[in-house]
C-alpha positions in Angstrom: 0.0 0.0 0.0 2.9 2.4 0.8 4.5 1.7 -2.6 1.1 2.3 -4.4 0.5 5.5 -2.5 4.0 6.7 -3.4 3.4 5.9 -7.1 0.1 7.7 -7.1 1.7 10.8 -5.4 4.5 10.9 -7.9 2.0 10.7 -10.8 -0.1 13.5 -9.3 3.0 15.6 -8.8 4.2 14.9 -12.3 0.8 16.1 -13.8 1.0 19.3 -11.7 4.5 20.0 -12.9 3.4 19.4 -16.4 0.5 21.8 -15.9 2.9 24.5 -14.5 5.4 23.9 -17.3 2.9 24.0 -20.1 1.3 27.2 -18.7 4.6 29.0 -18.4 5.6 27.8 -21.9 2.4 29.1 -23.4 3.2 32.6 -22.1 6.1 32.8 -24.5 3.9 32.3 -27.5 4.9 30.6 -30.8 8.4 32.3 -31.0 10.8 29.9 -29.1 12.5 27.3 -31.2 12.3 23.5 -30.8 15.8 23.4 -29.4 14.9 25.9 -26.7 11.8 23.9 -25.9 13.9 20.8 -25.2 16.3 22.9 -23.0 13.2 24.2 -21.1 11.9 20.6 -20.6 15.3 19.4 -19.3 15.7 22.3 -17.0 12.2 21.9 -15.6 12.8 18.2 -15.1 16.0 18.8 -13.2 14.6 21.6 -11.1 11.3 19.8 -10.2 13.2 16.7 -9.0 16.1 18.5 -7.4 14.9 18.4 -3.8 14.7 14.6 -3.9 17.8 14.0 -6.0 19.8 16.4 -3.9 19.3 14.2 -0.9 19.5 10.9 -2.8 23.0 11.9 -4.1 24.6 12.6 -0.8 22.8 15.8 0.2 24.1 17.9 -2.6 23.8 21.5 -1.3 23.1 23.2 -4.7 20.4 20.8 -5.6 19.0 21.0 -2.1 18.7 24.8 -2.3 17.3 24.8 -5.8 14.7 22.1 -4.8 13.7 24.0 -1.6 12.9 27.2 -3.5 11.3 25.2 -6.3 8.9 23.8 -3.8 8.0 27.3 -2.7 7.4 28.4 -6.3 5.5 25.2 -7.1 3.1 25.7 -4.2 2.4 29.3 -5.0 1.8 28.6 -8.7 -0.5 25.7 -8.0 -2.7 28.1 -6.1 -2.4 31.1 -8.5 -2.4 29.5 -12.0 -5.9 27.9 -11.7 -7.3 31.1 -10.4 -5.7 32.9 -13.4 -7.1 30.5 -15.9 -10.6 30.7 -14.4 -10.5 34.5 -14.5 -9.3 34.4 -18.2 -12.0 31.9 -19.1 -14.7 34.2 -17.6 -13.3 37.3 -19.2 -13.1 35.5 -22.6 -16.9 35.6 -22.6 -16.8 39.4 -22.7 -15.8 41.8 -25.4 -12.4 42.5 -24.0 -9.3 41.6 -26.1 -7.8 38.3 -25.0 -4.1 39.2 -25.8 -4.0 42.1 -23.5 -5.8 40.3 -20.8 -3.4 37.4 -20.9 -0.3 39.6 -20.6 -1.9 41.4 -17.7 -2.8 38.2 -16.0 0.7 36.8 -16.3 2.2 40.0 -14.9 -0.3 39.8 -11.9 0.6 36.2 -11.3 4.3 36.9 -11.3 4.0 39.9 -8.9 1.7 37.9 -6.6 4.2 35.0 -6.6 7.1 37.3 -5.6 5.0 39.0 -2.8 3.7 35.7 -1.4 7.1 34.1 -1.3 8.6 37.2 0.2 5.9 37.2 2.9 6.4 33.5 3.5 10.2 34.0 3.8 9.7 36.8 6.4 7.4 34.5 8.5 10.0 31.7 8.3 13.1 33.8 9.3 11.5 36.3 11.7 10.4 34.4 14.8 8.1 35.8 17.3 7.8 34.8 21.0 4.7 33.1 22.2 4.2 33.2 26.0 2.2 30.9 28.3 1.6 31.0 32.0 0.7 27.7 33.7 0.3 26.6 37.3 1.5 23.2 38.5 0.0 22.2 41.9 3.1 20.4 43.2 6.0 21.2 45.5 9.2 21.9 43.5 11.5 22.4 46.5 13.1 25.8 46.5 11.5 26.8 43.2 8.3 28.8 43.4 8.5 29.8 39.7 10.4 28.6 36.7 11.0 30.4 33.4 11.2 27.9 30.6 12.2 28.7 27.0 11.3 26.1 24.4 12.2 25.8 20.7 11.4 22.9 18.4 11.9 22.0 14.8 14.9 24.2 14.1 15.8 21.9 11.2 19.3 23.3 11.3 21.2 22.6 8.1 21.6 24.2 4.7 18.8 26.9 4.7 18.1 27.1 8.4 21.7 27.9 8.9 24.2 29.9 11.0 22.4 33.2 10.9 19.1 31.6 12.0 20.9 29.8 14.8 22.6 33.0 16.1 19.2 34.7 16.0 17.7 31.9 18.1 20.5 32.0 20.7 20.2 35.8 21.0 16.4 35.6 21.5 16.6 32.8 24.0 19.2 34.6 26.1 17.2 37.8 26.0 14.3 35.9 27.6 16.7 35.1 30.5 15.5 31.4 30.9 16.1 29.2 33.9 15.7 26.1 31.8 15.7 25.5 28.0 13.9 22.6 26.2 14.4 21.4 22.7 11.7 18.7 21.9 13.2 17.4 18.6 14.1 18.0 15.0 17.2 20.0 15.9 18.9 19.1 12.6 17.5 18.4 9.2 18.7 14.9 8.4 22.2 16.1 7.8 24.7 16.3 10.7 27.5 17.3 8.4 25.7 20.6 7.4 25.0 21.3 11.0 28.7 20.8 12.0 30.2 22.4 8.9 28.4 25.7 9.6 29.5 25.7 13.2 26.0 25.7 14.6 27.2 23.3 17.3 29.5 26.0 18.6 26.8 28.7 18.3 24.4 26.8 20.5 26.9 26.6 23.3 26.3 30.3 23.9 22.8 29.6 25.3 22.7 30.6 29.0 20.4 28.8 31.4 21.3 28.0 35.0 19.4 24.7 35.0 20.7 23.7 31.6 19.5 22.8 28.1 17.7 19.5 27.5 16.6 17.9 24.3 14.7 14.9 22.9 15.1 13.7 19.3 12.6 14.0 16.5 12.0 12.2 13.2 14.6 14.4 11.4 17.3 14.0 14.0 19.1 11.3 12.0 21.9 10.8 9.6 23.8 7.8 8.0 26.0 7.2 11.1 25.2 5.8 14.5 22.7 7.5 16.8 25.4 7.6 19.5 27.5 9.8 17.2 24.5 12.2 16.6 23.8 12.4 20.3 27.4 13.1 21.1 27.5 15.9 18.5 24.4 17.5 20.0 25.7 17.2 23.6 28.9 18.9 22.4 26.5 21.7 21.4 25.8 22.3 25.1 22.6 20.3 25.6 21.7 17.1 27.4 19.9 14.6 25.1 17.2 12.5 26.9 16.8 9.4 24.8 14.1 7.4 26.5 15.6 8.7 29.7 14.8 10.8 32.7 16.8 13.1 35.0 16.3 15.3 38.0 16.7 19.0 37.8 16.4 20.8 41.1 12.9 20.0 42.4 11.5 18.4 39.2 11.9 15.4 36.9 12.6 15.8 33.2 11.8 13.0 30.8 12.7 12.7 27.1 11.3 10.2 24.7 12.5 8.8 21.5 10.5 9.9 18.5 7.3 7.9 17.7 8.8 6.6 14.5 11.6 4.9 16.4 10.7 1.2 16.6 12.7 0.8 19.8 10.8 3.6 21.6 10.1 2.4 25.2 6.7 2.6 26.9 6.4 5.8 29.0 5.6 3.7 32.0 8.9 1.9 31.7 10.9 5.2 31.5 8.9 6.6 34.5 9.6 3.7 36.9 10.8 5.0 40.2 9.7 8.6 39.6 8.6 10.7 42.5 5.2 12.0 41.4 4.9 14.3 44.4 7.3 16.5 42.5 6.6 18.1 39.1 7.2 15.9 36.0 7.9 17.5 32.6 8.1 15.5 29.4 9.7 16.2 26.0 8.0 14.2 23.2 8.5 15.4 19.7 5.2 14.4 18.2 2.1 15.4 20.2 0.2 12.2 19.7 0.7 10.5 23.1 -1.2 13.0 25.3 -3.5 10.4 26.8 -0.6 8.2 27.8 1.3 11.1 29.3 -1.7 12.2 31.3 -2.3 8.7 32.6 1.4 8.4 33.7 1.1 11.6 35.8 3.0 14.1 33.6 2.4 17.7 34.5 3.7 19.4 31.4 4.4 17.9 28.0 6.2 20.0 25.3 6.2 19.0 21.6 6.6 20.3 18.1 6.6 18.4 14.8 3.4 19.8 13.3 4.8 23.2 12.2 1.2 24.2 12.4 1.0 22.9 8.9 3.7 25.4 7.8 1.9 26.3 4.6 -1.9 27.1 4.4 -4.1 25.1 4.3 -2.0 22.2 5.7 -3.0 23.4 9.3 -6.4 21.9 8.6 -4.7 18.5 8.2 -2.6 18.8 11.4 -5.6 20.0 13.3 -7.5 16.9 12.2 -4.7 14.5 13.1 -3.6 15.8 16.5 -5.6 16.6 19.6 -3.3 19.6 20.1 -1.5 20.5 16.9 -0.4 24.0 18.1 -0.7 26.1 21.2 -2.0 25.2 24.6 -4.3 22.4 25.8 -5.1 21.3 29.4 -6.1 17.7 30.0 -7.1 17.3 33.6 -4.0 18.5 35.6 -1.7 18.0 32.6 -0.6 21.0 30.4 0.3 20.4 26.7 2.2 23.0 24.7 3.0 22.5 21.0 5.2 24.9 19.1 4.8 25.7 15.4 8.6 25.4 15.3 11.6 27.7 14.9 12.7 26.5 11.5 10.9 24.9 8.5 11.1 21.8 6.3 11.3 21.9 2.6 10.3 25.3 1.1 11.9 28.1 3.3 8.6 29.8 3.7 5.7 29.9 6.1 2.1 30.8 5.1 -0.6 30.7 7.7 2.0 30.0 10.4 5.1 31.7 11.7 8.5 30.7 13.2 8.4 31.0 17.0 10.1 30.6 20.3 8.0 29.6 23.3 8.3 31.0 26.8 6.5 29.1 29.6 6.3 30.8 33.0 5.5 28.0 35.5 4.2 28.7 39.0 4.4 25.9 41.6 1.9 25.5 44.4 
């Protein structure tokens, strides 16, 4: 079934690329030669497959960048071109000259495409701070309050690179956190790009007296051993909780493997011996185990993964899949907070969502 679904998806994608390619070619009129037409076809074929081929052939940076921006252009044109054709069809029934209308429509589409991609790029690279205040009715020892800063889905790599990492560190430190949490997708399937840009060294500048803790997500992987990946992340100044728990001052921190990890342990196994009279905070990349976390006595669970759909209208899909796909939800005494993410995956744009850092002010009673 997975293979069939993949073939169907490729066929649909191919038809959509053909639709875009034919539409763009028709704008040029009958002038271009046959040779130019074949050049155009080859270029379109390379560009439209570059995101996949770039990763297939050893994460080639040039192809990866071309493919990422192609995905942004592809999405915008798939929305705008049908609207343009419908408008032209309706106007063709009027007495207006079709040649002038077509040139105007093409100009409008190009201008709108640039504006939409520009706006989406701004949303992706200009994070805002989303703040939550919660109360945990447990004794946390000497702590009456705790200032947590959380960031997820940075996808550090080729496009979410050094500048974006520096921006995050600066904003985190400005919020003066007691504790920093990274619930997964810190890198984008490519540890070499993360290390090559020196992002590991940049992250060591984060200042939090109680430390920086992380769990792994579905994109925190590469061709080597997971121990090598964890070691690289821990050299970045964070402690990775890989189906593990630890005690920080008057609370217990638990980090789970990602749901896609076949060796992921049951939460009850990880929690054995936990003092539930003290606060218990959980990092779980995908927010699809809220019931299990509530049943196991978790007080706060932080997650990411959904990107809030990243590009409209995908947020409707994430909202249908996850009980809490973004923002805050309380289940009994448990608090769930899901971030839309600091970075992005695929096209370096966000439409209908925005890059964010989360600040959680916790009061203990």
